[in-house]
C-alpha positions, 0 to 999 in steps of 0.5 A: 499500500502506498503511504499516504499524502500530507494534506497541503492545505489546498481545498477542492472547488465544487466542480473538482468535487462534482468530477469526483463524485461523477467518476466514482459512480462509475468506479473509475477514480484515481486517487492522484486525480482526486485526493479524498483529503482535499474534498470538503465534506459538505461539498461531497454530500451536496454533489452526491445528492445531485448525482443521485437526483440526476440518475433517478431522474434519467431512470424515470425518463428512460422508463417513460420513453420505454413505456410510450413505445 
């Protein structure tokens, strides 16, 4: 296992957090690209809720399209 990196004090932006959540939905996320130590917990929760809402909305839309045909 690789040693943990020290936090350099920089916080990730909300866009960076959204990107990390988006890729984590697919299970494709490099630790070096989005170090969890730099993500703000509040941003992470909000980004996850937005991601889940978008995913559920997409599923509902696909079901409605499938049932219409």
